[in-house]
DRENPA-3360 file (N, C-alpha, C; in nm, 2 decimals, always signed):
BEGIN
1 = RVFEPFLF = +0.80/-2.01/-1.02/+0.72/-2.02/-1.08/+0.58/-2.12/-1.11 ~ +0.59/-2.13/-1.02/+0.43/-2.24/-1.07/+0.31/-2.19/-0.91 ~ +0.41/-2.10/-0.80/+0.36/-2.10/-0.71/+0.34/-1.95/-0.72 ~ +0.38/-1.83/-0.81/+0.38/-1.73/-0.83/+0.28/-1.70/-0.77 ~ +0.17/-1.70/-0.83/+0.03/-1.67/-0.86/-0.02/-1.75/-0.71 ~ +0.04/-1.83/-0.64/-0.03/-1.78/-0.51/+0.06/-1.68/-0.41 ~ +0.11/-1.70/-0.41/+0.25/-1.65/-0.40/+0.22/-1.40/-0.37 ~ +0.18/-1.42/-0.50/+0.13/-1.28/-0.58/-0.03/-1.26/-0.48;
9 = WSDTLGLA = -0.09/-1.33/-0.46/-0.23/-1.36/-0.42/-0.22/-1.29/-0.26 ~ -0.13/-1.37/-0.19/-0.11/-1.41/-0.06/-0.03/-1.28/+0.04 ~ +0.08/-1.21/-0.08/+0.15/-1.06/-0.08/+0.00/-0.95/-0.08 ~ -0.14/-0.99/-0.23/-0.25/-0.86/-0.21/-0.29/-0.89/-0.11 ~ -0.32/-0.94/-0.05/-0.42/-1.03/+0.09/-0.33/-0.95/+0.23 ~ -0.21/-0.97/+0.23/-0.13/-0.93/+0.34/-0.12/-0.82/+0.35 ~ -0.10/-0.71/+0.25/-0.16/-0.59/+0.25/-0.25/-0.50/+0.28 ~ -0.37/-0.60/+0.21/-0.48/-0.50/+0.16/-0.49/-0.54/+0.33;
17 = AFTVDGAM = -0.51/-0.65/+0.47/-0.59/-0.68/+0.55/-0.47/-0.58/+0.61 ~ -0.34/-0.57/+0.61/-0.23/-0.45/+0.74/-0.24/-0.37/+0.70 ~ -0.28/-0.29/+0.58/-0.36/-0.16/+0.58/-0.49/-0.09/+0.62 ~ -0.55/-0.17/+0.63/-0.66/-0.24/+0.66/-0.68/-0.12/+0.82 ~ -0.58/-0.22/+0.86/-0.55/-0.26/+1.01/-0.54/-0.14/+1.06 ~ -0.32/-0.08/+0.95/-0.33/+0.08/+1.05/-0.49/+0.20/+1.03 ~ -0.52/+0.18/+0.97/-0.57/+0.32/+0.94/-0.72/+0.30/+1.04 ~ -0.76/+0.13/+1.11/-0.79/+0.12/+1.20/-0.74/+0.15/+1.39;
25 = LGIASSHG = -0.62/+0.14/+1.31/-0.57/+0.19/+1.46/-0.53/+0.34/+1.53 ~ -0.48/+0.42/+1.36/-0.48/+0.51/+1.32/-0.63/+0.59/+1.41 ~ -0.73/+0.53/+1.36/-0.80/+0.59/+1.40/-0.97/+0.56/+1.56 ~ -0.93/+0.45/+1.57/-0.88/+0.41/+1.68/-0.77/+0.50/+1.82 ~ -0.70/+0.56/+1.78/-0.60/+0.65/+1.87/-0.67/+0.76/+1.90 ~ -0.61/+0.86/+1.95/-0.64/+1.01/+2.05/-0.64/+1.07/+1.90 ~ -0.60/+1.05/+1.76/-0.55/+1.10/+1.61/-0.64/+1.12/+1.53 ~ -0.73/+1.06/+1.59/-0.88/+0.97/+1.48/-0.89/+1.06/+1.41;
33 = DNLFFDTT = -0.91/+1.22/+1.41/-0.96/+1.26/+1.30/-0.86/+1.32/+1.24 ~ -0.72/+1.30/+1.22/-0.64/+1.30/+1.15/-0.57/+1.27/+0.99 ~ -0.59/+1.22/+0.90/-0.67/+1.22/+0.79/-0.48/+1.19/+0.77 ~ -0.38/+1.24/+0.71/-0.21/+1.23/+0.76/-0.21/+1.12/+0.80 ~ -0.18/+1.13/+0.95/-0.22/+1.01/+1.05/-0.19/+0.88/+1.01 ~ -0.35/+0.91/+1.00/-0.47/+0.76/+0.99/-0.36/+0.67/+0.85 ~ -0.36/+0.74/+0.68/-0.23/+0.71/+0.60/-0.13/+0.62/+0.62 ~ -0.06/+0.73/+0.66/+0.03/+0.70/+0.70/+0.09/+0.59/+0.82;
41 = LAFLTGVG = -0.01/+0.53/+0.88/+0.04/+0.45/+0.99/-0.04/+0.32/+0.91 ~ -0.20/+0.38/+0.81/-0.20/+0.25/+0.72/-0.11/+0.20/+0.67 ~ -0.04/+0.34/+0.59/+0.13/+0.23/+0.48/+0.19/+0.18/+0.58 ~ +0.26/+0.23/+0.68/+0.33/+0.18/+0.74/+0.33/+0.05/+0.70 ~ +0.19/+0.01/+0.81/+0.15/-0.05/+0.88/+0.18/-0.21/+0.83 ~ +0.08/-0.21/+0.64/+0.05/-0.23/+0.53/+0.16/-0.29/+0.52 ~ +0.30/-0.21/+0.42/+0.43/-0.22/+0.33/+0.51/-0.27/+0.46 ~ +0.51/-0.34/+0.64/+0.61/-0.41/+0.65/+0.60/-0.49/+0.66;
49 = GGLLRDLL = +0.49/-0.57/+0.69/+0.57/-0.69/+0.65/+0.57/-0.79/+0.54 ~ +0.56/-0.72/+0.39/+0.61/-0.72/+0.35/+0.78/-0.67/+0.33 ~ +0.77/-0.54/+0.36/+0.99/-0.56/+0.38/+1.01/-0.62/+0.50 ~ +0.95/-0.64/+0.56/+1.01/-0.76/+0.71/+1.11/-0.90/+0.63 ~ +0.97/-0.94/+0.54/+0.97/-1.03/+0.47/+1.12/-1.09/+0.37 ~ +1.07/-0.94/+0.28/+1.23/-0.94/+0.17/+1.32/-0.91/+0.26 ~ +1.39/-0.79/+0.35/+1.50/-0.86/+0.41/+1.51/-0.95/+0.46 ~ +1.44/-0.99/+0.53/+1.50/-1.19/+0.55/+1.53/-1.28/+0.49;
57 = CAQKPDIF = +1.47/-1.27/+0.32/+1.47/-1.29/+0.30/+1.61/-1.27/+0.19 ~ +1.65/-1.18/+0.14/+1.81/-1.15/+0.10/+1.76/-1.16/-0.03 ~ +1.63/-1.02/-0.01/+1.53/-1.04/-0.15/+1.56/-0.78/-0.17 ~ +1.60/-0.73/-0.29/+1.52/-0.61/-0.29/+1.40/-0.60/-0.26 ~ +1.34/-0.47/-0.18/+1.15/-0.53/-0.10/+1.08/-0.48/-0.19 ~ +1.03/-0.53/-0.24/+0.81/-0.50/-0.35/+0.86/-0.37/-0.30 ~ +0.88/-0.27/-0.23/+0.82/-0.16/-0.20/+0.87/-0.03/-0.28 ~ +1.09/-0.08/-0.35/+1.15/-0.02/-0.39/+1.18/-0.06/-0.53;
65 = TKHVYALA = +1.03/-0.17/-0.55/+1.12/-0.23/-0.65/+0.93/-0.22/-0.78 ~ +0.84/-0.22/-0.67/+0.68/-0.26/-0.74/+0.63/-0.13/-0.68 ~ +0.62/-0.01/-0.77/+0.59/+0.11/-0.66/+0.44/+0.07/-0.67 ~ +0.37/+0.08/-0.74/+0.25/+0.06/-0.80/+0.16/-0.04/-0.57 ~ +0.30/-0.14/-0.58/+0.29/-0.14/-0.43/+0.20/-0.07/-0.32 ~ +0.33/+0.03/-0.29/+0.31/+0.12/-0.19/+0.17/+0.17/-0.24 ~ +0.21/+0.25/-0.34/+0.07/+0.30/-0.35/-0.05/+0.29/-0.35 ~ -0.08/+0.13/-0.42/-0.23/+0.04/-0.38/-0.27/+0.10/-0.17;
73 = SIIGGLAA = -0.18/+0.07/-0.12/-0.19/+0.06/+0.01/-0.22/+0.27/+0.09 ~ -0.13/+0.33/-0.03/-0.12/+0.42/+0.07/-0.30/+0.48/+0.00 ~ -0.34/+0.49/-0.11/-0.45/+0.48/-0.20/-0.59/+0.41/-0.08 ~ -0.53/+0.23/-0.05/-0.71/+0.15/+0.02/-0.60/+0.20/+0.16 ~ -0.53/+0.29/+0.22/-0.56/+0.33/+0.38/-0.61/+0.50/+0.38 ~ -0.61/+0.56/+0.24/-0.67/+0.70/+0.28/-0.80/+0.64/+0.21 ~ -0.84/+0.54/+0.16/-1.01/+0.59/+0.14/-1.03/+0.53/+0.26 ~ -1.00/+0.40/+0.40/-1.07/+0.36/+0.43/-1.13/+0.46/+0.52;
81 = SLVIDLAG = -1.04/+0.57/+0.56/-0.92/+0.63/+0.65/-1.13/+0.81/+0.63 ~ -1.08/+0.84/+0.54/-1.24/+0.94/+0.46/-1.34/+0.86/+0.48 ~ -1.33/+0.71/+0.40/-1.51/+0.66/+0.44/-1.52/+0.64/+0.59 ~ -1.46/+0.57/+0.71/-1.47/+0.59/+0.83/-1.49/+0.73/+0.93 ~ -1.40/+0.85/+0.82/-1.36/+0.93/+0.86/-1.53/+1.05/+0.84 ~ -1.60/+1.00/+0.79/-1.69/+1.13/+0.70/-1.80/+1.02/+0.71 ~ -1.85/+0.93/+0.67/-1.95/+0.92/+0.66/-1.98/+0.81/+0.84 ~ -1.92/+0.77/+0.86/-1.89/+0.69/+1.02/-1.99/+0.54/+1.02;
89 = AKNTGMVT = -1.90/+0.46/+0.90/-1.93/+0.44/+0.83/-1.80/+0.30/+0.86 ~ -1.80/+0.23/+0.95/-1.70/+0.13/+0.93/-1.68/+0.05/+0.93 ~ -1.74/-0.10/+0.88/-1.74/-0.20/+0.80/-1.69/-0.14/+0.63 ~ -1.71/-0.04/+0.64/-1.81/-0.02/+0.57/-1.64/+0.09/+0.44 ~ -1.58/+0.17/+0.52/-1.46/+0.16/+0.51/-1.38/+0.01/+0.49 ~ -1.36/+0.01/+0.57/-1.35/-0.14/+0.64/-1.25/-0.16/+0.50 ~ -1.40/-0.22/+0.50/-1.47/-0.34/+0.33/-1.43/-0.19/+0.18 ~ -1.39/-0.18/+0.16/-1.36/-0.03/+0.13/-1.18/-0.03/+0.02;
97 = GFLLVILI = -1.12/-0.02/+0.14/-1.01/-0.01/+0.13/-0.91/-0.09/+0.12 ~ -1.00/-0.26/+0.19/-0.95/-0.33/+0.20/-0.99/-0.43/-0.01 ~ -1.06/-0.31/-0.02/-1.12/-0.43/-0.20/-1.02/-0.28/-0.25 ~ -1.04/-0.27/-0.21/-0.94/-0.08/-0.30/-0.79/-0.14/-0.36 ~ -0.73/-0.18/-0.26/-0.61/-0.21/-0.26/-0.58/-0.38/-0.34 ~ -0.68/-0.42/-0.31/-0.64/-0.57/-0.42/-0.70/-0.52/-0.52 ~ -0.78/-0.41/-0.59/-0.80/-0.35/-0.68/-0.70/-0.41/-0.78 ~ -0.63/-0.23/-0.73/-0.48/-0.23/-0.74/-0.42/-0.26/-0.85;
105 = RFLARHFR = -0.35/-0.33/-0.71/-0.30/-0.46/-0.72/-0.31/-0.53/-0.86 ~ -0.43/-0.61/-0.87/-0.51/-0.65/-0.98/-0.44/-0.59/-1.13 ~ -0.50/-0.47/-1.15/-0.48/-0.45/-1.20/-0.32/-0.37/-1.28 ~ -0.22/-0.34/-1.16/-0.16/-0.32/-1.18/-0.06/-0.47/-1.25 ~ -0.11/-0.58/-1.21/+0.01/-0.69/-1.24/-0.13/-0.72/-1.42 ~ -0.19/-0.71/-1.42/-0.26/-0.74/-1.50/-0.20/-0.61/-1.65 ~ -0.22/-0.52/-1.62/-0.16/-0.42/-1.75/+0.01/-0.37/-1.73 ~ +0.07/-0.43/-1.62/+0.18/-0.42/-1.62/+0.20/-0.30/-1.60;
113 = WNLPRISP = +0.22/-0.22/-1.45/+0.16/-0.07/-1.40/+0.26/+0.00/-1.37 ~ +0.37/+0.06/-1.33/+0.45/+0.12/-1.26/+0.51/+0.25/-1.33 ~ +0.48/+0.34/-1.19/+0.50/+0.44/-1.19/+0.62/+0.52/-1.26 ~ +0.66/+0.58/-1.28/+0.73/+0.71/-1.38/+0.89/+0.61/-1.31 ~ +0.98/+0.60/-1.37/+1.07/+0.62/-1.32/+1.18/+0.69/-1.40 ~ +1.28/+0.71/-1.27/+1.36/+0.84/-1.33/+1.60/+0.79/-1.39 ~ +1.61/+0.72/-1.47/+1.79/+0.74/-1.49/+1.83/+0.83/-1.41 ~ +1.95/+0.69/-1.39/+2.04/+0.80/-1.27/+2.09/+0.92/-1.38;
121 = SESDSSAS = +2.15/+0.94/-1.47/+2.17/+0.91/-1.64/+2.05/+1.09/-1.65 ~ +1.92/+1.07/-1.57/+1.85/+1.15/-1.71/+1.85/+1.26/-1.54 ~ +1.86/+1.17/-1.42/+1.88/+1.32/-1.28/+1.99/+1.35/-1.30 ~ +2.08/+1.33/-1.35/+2.26/+1.38/-1.34/+2.21/+1.53/-1.45 ~ +2.19/+1.51/-1.61/+2.12/+1.61/-1.60/+2.05/+1.71/-1.64 ~ +1.97/+1.73/-1.56/+1.91/+1.79/-1.51/+1.92/+1.86/-1.41 ~ +2.01/+1.79/-1.27/+2.06/+1.88/-1.13/+2.19/+1.99/-1.23 ~ +2.19/+1.92/-1.32/+2.39/+1.99/-1.34/+2.26/+2.11/-1.46;
129 = S = +2.09/+2.13/-1.48/+2.10/+2.24/-1.57/+2.11/+2.32/-1.52;
% end
């Protein structure tokens, strides 16, 4: 419990940094004009480190329990890619994506945001209807 804020901020900064790094990698590749590719690469790079960490610690990965975790990475990667592609401002795009991931993660933690969950009983009843 004592280290929880430190772990949260370390994880958030790592997610933001690797999300932006993935977006930059996608833009620098020959697929730089493909927004879907850039955002997907940003997402995979961003959540990959946390996923590996959780698997090595034998924990359920955050990406499967904290849905805003993945969403923050997707939005940050998309924002970075859009700013760089549309405005051509590389540094501004990097900072925008980085800060957006941090902001979303902070707000999600502060306000206890989660994406809607479907319980198994709800999905079973809707599938049989």
